[in-house]
Phi, psi and omega in degrees: 000141179287160182268169179294331182285331175294318178303312177300320186290320182296310177303321179290328187279314185268345185235299191284325183291307182294331190272323181286333185230125174300318181296319177294321175307306189291330180269325177278163173300140191276133175240120181264333179217143181225137179244124176257113185245135172175166178305161179294129174102357184280353172102033172302304182296323181295329188281327177292322180287326180294319177306309177302314183297316186290327183261354195055034180281155175269142180258124172246132186252111185241037173293150186300331182283339186269332181271351184300133180072002176259135184050062185297155181088178178283319183292324179295319171302314185292318183298315175310306179298317179293316183297309187295312181288324173293321175296319187301316181288326178290322182256028175306146004286140183224144176240132183252109181265128178236110176279150191037060182296337188291345189281334178287337175239041176305139171290322180211122175291126176297153180302322178300339197242358181294335178288328181285342185051065182295337189255025177302317189269358184308306179287341176278342183305305178305323173300319182292312186297323180287340181282339182279108182270175185299333183278338187275118177277062179242125180237125178263126181238119174260142177234140181209149178240356176221061176299335183284358177275349189257158176287127186295317185293319180282331186289319183284325174298328186285322181251114184289316182250135181234124181245117181273112181264123188269169166289153185291140174285185181302314183292320182294319180293327173299308183291325177297310184295320179301310184290318183294318178294324182281327179299326180274009177102357184282154179250120185278122179230177182287340173285348178262107188268097184290324184290325171293320172302314180299319186290309184300327180270027177300128183105336177269150183261180183295327179296315175306312177307308184300316178302318184291318179294326177288321180291326182285302185286053173292167178303321181296317184295319188292329172295334187270355192291337174291321181264328179234099186293158181291146179235153178294331184296330184299333183274346177301303181310306179291333179289325178297344182275355177253158174264132178276177185273113182281160179301325183295321178290325174291332175293322175298325173292317175304307177294330168298313182293328173295339183267350181287160175298320173304312186293327171297319180294320179295317176298313177306313180288331173299312181293322175299316178297317179299315177303317183289313179296331179284321183290321176302317177296318176295324170299318177295329179289328181272005179262150172271198185287327173284358178090356186270156173285137186261123180280124174280135180276130177266153180285139181277136177285134179279000000 
């Protein structure tokens, strides 16, 4: 699984640099659409807002729940798409956000969601991508926490780049707890064992940490911090109310990503690197102290 540092670098490479700089956008390979996939609470929406904040981009929301009941019919849909992308080009840089992007490529629409018409944009999506030219600083960003519910081929055609956001590892959890506690008015002391807290909260996401910190660090509790320092145990009870990201769910994301074109390329590159490293080790093993190849002497037959 990629680390959170990899995710930050990819967001900067595919989103912030091309949208923020016209020169970079013209010279770099054009990225028209980007998909952020990961479990609930890992910070997909936060990354969208961070992308817009860093580049000064305008945000347009074309999520299925936001477009439901608006501009009905084929003519209405065409008018909505025309208006959104015309304004997006005039006010560029712009980010067009599609939340729950998997609903647009559903294999079968659930009965409860038929009224929302989640697949409205599916037929128009390839045309939308073709309409974005090299000079347009417009990026379509989709977010999903259930990518395996969508048709894989059409889903991957719609989004050029897929960024898989994992649950935080130990180091990330340690840094997150420290910053989230301080942001919510907490004071770090020796009585607060952050290392143990980071180990115990394996499987929980950034969203869970923020909820727990807000629940514990109330105004009344902040006033008591000088006399009664914070302890790691206080954050466990509010976290226990939420379900963590289980290994089974993480395996689902891994197996889904392995089926995507980008996942296949990554696996192929990793295999080639491994084979190359193995062959180099073999060559080094056949060389002596002077760096020359040592020939094995066979026994002479009598």
